[in-house]
C-alpha positions in Angstrom: -1.5 -13.1 -2.7 -0.9 -11.5 0.6 2.7 -10.4 1.4 2.3 -8.8 4.9 -0.1 -7.0 7.2 0.4 -4.7 10.0 -1.9 -3.3 12.7 -2.0 -1.3 15.9 -4.3 -0.7 18.9 -6.5 -3.6 18.1 -7.9 -5.9 20.8 -5.0 -7.2 22.9 -2.3 -5.6 20.6 -1.5 -2.1 21.8 1.7 -1.5 19.8 2.3 -2.3 16.1 2.4 -5.9 15.1 3.4 -7.3 11.8 2.8 -10.7 10.2 4.9 -11.3 7.0 4.6 -14.0 4.4 7.8 -12.6 2.8 11.2 -14.3 3.2 13.9 -11.7 4.0 16.9 -13.9 4.2 17.0 -16.9 1.9 16.2 -20.1 3.8 16.4 -23.4 2.1 13.5 -24.0 -0.3 10.6 -25.9 0.9 7.3 -27.1 -0.5 5.5 -24.2 1.2 7.4 -21.6 -1.0 5.6 -19.4 -3.6 6.9 -16.5 -5.8 5.5 -13.0 -5.7 5.3 -10.9 -8.9 8.8 -9.5 -8.2 10.1 -13.1 -8.0 10.8 -12.7 -4.3 10.0 -15.8 -2.3 7.1 -16.0 0.1 5.2 -18.5 2.4 2.1 -20.4 1.5 1.5 -21.2 5.1 2.0 -19.6 8.4 1.3 -21.1 11.9 0.7 -19.1 15.1 1.3 -20.7 18.5 1.1 -19.4 22.0 -0.5 -19.9 25.5 -4.2 -19.4 26.0 -5.1 -15.8 26.2 -1.8 -14.6 24.6 -3.6 -13.1 21.6 -3.3 -15.8 18.8 -6.9 -15.1 17.8 -6.4 -11.4 17.9 -3.3 -11.8 15.6 -5.6 -13.3 12.8 -8.6 -11.0 13.3 -7.2 -8.1 11.3 -7.6 -10.2 8.1 -11.1 -11.3 8.9 -12.0 -7.6 9.6 -10.4 -6.2 6.5 -11.9 -8.8 4.3 -15.4 -7.8 5.5 -14.8 -4.1 5.6 -13.3 -3.9 2.1 -15.8 -6.1 0.5 -19.1 -5.7 2.4 -19.2 -2.7 4.7 -21.0 -0.4 2.2 -24.0 -2.7 1.7 -24.1 -4.5 5.2 -24.1 -1.7 7.5 -26.6 0.9 8.3 -25.6 4.7 8.5 -25.9 4.8 12.4 -24.0 1.5 13.1 -20.6 1.4 14.8 -17.6 -0.1 13.0 -16.9 -3.4 14.6 -13.3 -2.8 15.8 -12.1 -2.7 19.5 -9.0 -0.7 20.5 -6.8 -1.9 23.4 -8.5 -1.3 26.7 -5.7 0.9 27.9 -5.7 3.1 24.7 -9.4 3.3 24.0 -9.2 7.0 22.9 -6.7 6.3 20.2 -7.6 5.1 16.6 -6.9 1.6 15.3 -4.6 1.2 12.4 -4.3 -1.4 9.7 -2.0 -1.9 6.6 -1.8 -4.7 4.3 0.4 -5.5 1.3 -1.0 -7.8 -1.3 -0.9 -8.7 -5.1 -3.7 -8.8 -7.6 -3.2 -9.6 -11.3 0.5 -9.2 -10.9 0.5 -5.8 -9.3 1.6 -5.0 -5.8 -0.8 -2.9 -3.6 -0.8 -1.4 -0.1 -4.0 -0.6 1.6 -4.1 1.6 4.7 -6.8 2.2 7.1 -7.0 4.3 10.3 -10.4 4.5 12.0 -12.4 4.5 15.3 -15.6 2.8 16.0 -17.5 5.9 14.8 -15.8 6.6 11.5 -12.9 6.2 9.1 -10.1 8.8 9.6 -7.8 7.8 6.8 -8.3 5.2 4.0 -5.8 4.8 1.0 -5.0 2.4 -1.7 -1.5 2.5 -3.2 -0.1 0.7 -6.1 3.7 -0.1 -6.6 5.3 1.6 -9.4 9.0 0.5 -9.7 10.4 0.9 -6.2 7.9 3.4 -4.9 4.1 3.4 -4.3 1.7 6.0 -5.9 -1.8 6.5 -4.7 -5.0 5.2 -6.4 -7.0 7.1 -3.9 -6.5 8.8 -0.5 -9.5 9.6 1.7 -9.1 11.9 4.7 -11.6 13.0 7.2 -11.9 16.6 8.3 -14.5 18.5 10.4 -16.9 18.9 7.5 -16.7 15.6 5.8 -14.2 13.8 3.6 -11.6 14.9 1.2 -10.8 12.4 -1.6 -7.9 12.4 -4.1 -8.0 9.8 -6.7 -6.3 8.7 -9.9 -7.4 5.4 -11.4 -10.2 4.5 -8.9 -12.9 5.6 -11.5 -15.5 6.8 -9.1 -17.5 10.1 -9.4 -15.6 12.7 -7.2 -18.7 14.0 -5.6 -20.1 10.6 -4.8 -16.8 9.5 -3.3 -16.7 12.5 -1.0 -20.2 11.6 0.2 -19.6 8.0 1.3 -20.7 7.6 4.9 -17.9 7.3 7.5 -18.5 3.7 8.7 -18.0 2.2 5.2 -15.0 1.5 3.0 -14.7 3.7 -0.2 -13.5 0.6 -2.0 -16.7 -1.3 -1.0 -18.8 1.7 -2.2 -16.8 2.1 -5.5 -17.4 -1.6 -6.2 -21.1 -1.1 -5.9 -20.9 1.8 -8.3 -19.1 -0.3 -10.9 -15.6 1.1 -10.6 -13.4 -1.6 -12.2 -10.3 -1.0 -10.1 -12.2 -1.3 -6.9 -14.0 -4.4 -8.0 -10.7 -6.2 -8.7 -9.6 -5.4 -5.1 -12.9 -6.3 -3.5 -13.0 -9.5 -5.4 -9.6 -10.4 -4.0 -10.6 -9.7 -0.4 -13.9 -11.5 -0.9 -11.9 -14.7 -1.6 -10.6 -14.7 2.0 -12.3 -17.5 4.0 -12.3 -17.6 7.7 -14.0 -19.2 10.7 -13.4 -16.0 12.6 -16.1 -13.4 13.2 -15.7 -9.9 14.8 -16.4 -11.3 18.3 -14.0 -14.3 17.8 -14.1 -17.8 16.5 -17.4 -19.2 15.3 -17.4 -22.2 17.7 -18.7 -25.4 16.2 -22.4 -26.3 16.5 -24.8 -28.4 14.4 -25.9 -25.2 12.6 -22.4 -24.9 11.0 -22.7 -28.6 9.9 -25.9 -27.8 8.1 -24.4 -24.6 6.6 -21.5 -26.6 5.2 -23.8 -29.2 3.9 -25.8 -26.5 2.1 -22.5 -25.0 0.7 -21.3 -28.4 -0.6 -24.7 -29.2 -2.1 -24.4 -26.0 -4.1 -20.7 -26.8 -5.0 -20.7 -30.5 -6.0 -17.1 -30.5 -7.2 -15.9 -29.3 -3.9 -18.0 -31.9 -2.1 -16.4 -34.6 -4.0 -13.0 -33.3 -2.9 -14.3 -33.1 0.8 -15.4 -36.7 0.5 -11.9 -37.7 -0.8 -10.1 -35.8 1.9 -12.2 -37.1 4.7 -11.6 -40.7 3.5 -7.9 -40.1 3.4 -8.0 -38.8 6.9 -9.1 -42.3 7.9 -12.0 -41.1 10.0 -13.7 -44.5 9.5 -15.9 -43.4 6.6 -16.0 -44.8 3.1 -17.8 -41.7 1.8 -20.1 -38.9 2.6 -23.6 -38.3 1.0 -26.0 -35.4 1.2 -29.7 -36.1 1.8 -32.5 -33.5 1.5 -34.7 -33.3 4.6 -38.1 -31.6 4.2 -39.1 -29.2 6.9 -42.7 -28.2 7.4 -43.7 -24.7 8.5 -45.1 -23.9 11.9 -48.3 -22.9 10.4 -50.4 -23.7 7.3 -49.3 -20.5 5.7 -45.6 -21.3 6.0 -44.0 -23.0 3.0 -42.2 -26.3 3.4 -38.4 -26.1 2.7 -35.5 -28.5 2.4 -32.3 -28.6 4.3 -29.3 -30.9 3.6 -27.9 -33.3 6.1 -24.5 -35.0 5.6 -24.5 -38.7 6.2 -21.3 -40.8 6.7 -21.0 -43.9 4.8 -19.6 -47.0 6.5 -18.4 -50.1 4.8 -18.4 -53.5 6.6 -15.9 -56.2 6.0 -18.7 -58.1 4.1 -19.0 -55.3 1.7 -22.4 -54.2 3.1 -22.8 -50.4 3.9 -24.8 -48.3 6.2 -25.2 -44.6 6.7 -25.2 -42.4 9.9 -26.2 -38.7 10.0 -23.2 -36.6 10.8 -24.7 -35.4 14.0 -24.0 -39.0 15.2 -20.4 -39.1 14.0 -17.5 -38.1 16.2 -16.8 -34.4 16.9 -13.6 -34.7 15.0 -15.4 -36.0 11.9 -17.9 -33.1 12.1 -15.1 -30.6 12.7 -13.2 -31.8 9.6 -16.2 -31.4 7.4 -16.8 -27.9 8.6 -13.1 -27.0 8.3 -13.1 -28.2 4.6 -15.9 -25.7 3.8 -13.4 -22.9 4.6 -10.3 -24.5 3.1 -11.4 -26.0 -0.2 -12.9 -22.9 -2.0 -9.5 -21.1 -1.4 -7.6 -24.0 -2.9 -10.0 -24.1 -5.8 -10.0 -20.4 -6.6 -7.0 -18.9 -4.9 -7.1 -16.5 -1.8 -6.2 -16.8 1.8 -7.8 -19.1 4.5 -7.7 -17.8 8.0 -8.4 -20.5 10.5 -8.4 -20.0 14.3 -7.7 -23.1 16.5 -7.1 -25.2 13.4 -6.5 -28.4 15.5 -9.8 -28.0 17.5 -11.2 -31.6 17.9 -8.5 -33.0 15.5 -5.8 -35.6 16.0 -2.4 -33.8 15.4 -1.7 -36.0 12.5 -4.6 -34.6 10.6 -2.7 -31.3 10.5 -0.2 -32.7 8.1 -2.9 -33.9 5.6 -4.5 -30.4 5.5 -1.1 -28.7 5.2 -0.3 -31.0 2.3 -3.3 -29.6 0.4 -1.5 -26.2 0.4 2.0 -27.7 -0.2 1.2 -29.8 -3.3 0.8 -27.9 -6.6 -1.9 -30.2 -8.0 -4.2 -29.4 -5.0 -3.1 -25.8 -4.8 -2.6 -24.7 -8.4 -3.3 -20.9 -7.7 -0.9 -20.4 -4.9 -3.7 -20.2 -2.1 -2.3 -19.3 1.4 -3.1 -20.4 4.9 -2.5 -18.7 8.2 -3.7 -20.5 11.3 -3.5 -20.7 15.0 -3.2 -23.9 17.0 -2.1 -25.4 20.2 -0.6 -28.7 18.9 3.2 -28.4 18.8 3.2 -30.9 16.0 3.2 -27.8 13.7 6.8 -27.2 14.7 7.8 -30.6 13.3 6.1 -29.8 10.0 7.1 -26.3 9.3 10.3 -24.3 9.3 11.2 -21.4 11.6 10.2 -18.8 8.9 6.8 -20.2 8.8 5.9 -20.0 12.5 4.9 -17.0 14.7 4.7 -17.1 18.5 2.5 -14.9 20.5 2.9 -13.9 24.2 1.1 -11.3 26.3 3.6 -9.0 28.3 2.3 -6.3 30.6 -1.3 -6.8 29.5 -0.5 -6.4 25.7 0.2 -9.0 23.1 3.4 -9.2 21.2 4.4 -11.4 18.3 7.6 -12.5 16.5 8.5 -15.1 13.7 10.9 -17.7 14.7 13.6 -16.7 12.2 13.9 -13.4 14.2 15.1 -15.3 17.2 18.9 -14.7 17.6 20.9 -17.9 17.4 18.1 -20.2 16.3 19.5 -22.3 13.4 17.5 -23.8 10.6 18.4 -27.4 11.6 17.5 -26.7 15.3 14.7 -29.0 16.7 12.0 -26.3 17.0 9.7 -28.7 18.9 12.2 -29.6 21.6 13.3 -25.9 22.0 9.7 -24.8 22.3 8.7 -27.4 24.8 11.9 -26.6 26.9 10.7 -22.8 27.0 13.7 -21.6 25.0 11.6 -19.8 22.4 9.0 -18.2 24.8 5.3 -18.2 24.4 4.6 -21.1 26.5 2.0 -21.3 29.4 3.4 -20.3 32.8 2.0 -23.2 34.8 
């Protein structure tokens, strides 16, 4: 489970920003509550709202970046490649900083990272022991290379010092079979997101085919997707996958199969017909792609990070997806969701401690959770106050 993350000098955020799933004061219990290992309460779901260009996507990007950097940077980068981070335009000469608090197997950890596009400056993993944290490893850059202190990471000391500067020591230790690192890497690998380093992966038919391939390889999840799409009342009685043979461009190229989802429609007479998903509505296609990111997290635990959650959706569909996280039978492992959206319907579904607003002030993004707003009561109509501009983060039109 994730408890909180903080970052600084990253895209449109120049000063430090924090997103916390923890509940400081004790609001009334809701279906979106979960319990951390220390029995403190936390949120399963956080929504992010704000005007276009305010920085909603940039508030979510740290999780997408950290998931990749911690789990894949050692194998998926070449020695000469730059690290795909971007500091604020007005502070390009300063490093970018990240910190994330999370739990794995009942233990509380803190991961710290400070880096430039060229190399890691500081990387550390800390584990909470009683009230304080002690280090699992600390990696520091100096002029001649890296110094690494470790206790419990389980990686050869000489090898640890030699890990190249554009990769995570955790990712490298996992490849070299360090059990402690593997547990952390597996956790971050469970993050699921439609974000890439350059922004959201905008919908296209290629994503539809990728989702079909994913669901073909995961038949149980596809059955869940079929059930959810039917519940969304998108006019479908079901979804089936059909293999389509592709021939090569030349005689030497091997033929291969791709999978195409087909929507099943039932007539009043009881007869059925099928349409390829490329002929279904954009909302139906978007729902199918979204479920590829959401259902694995619900099945296995982890965090779903979804940008522009409501893209191509009717606002009422939001409640159906949020219910998957709210209900214990569909979310048995305490999976969490953080998402950005434009629909203010989210303010009618969530409480003030489950909503972040983002606004750009003096060319830099800032964020706050609604329970930080002075004078805002739990029984206030969040929708009405936001629409009236009383909470900020609305377009200046």
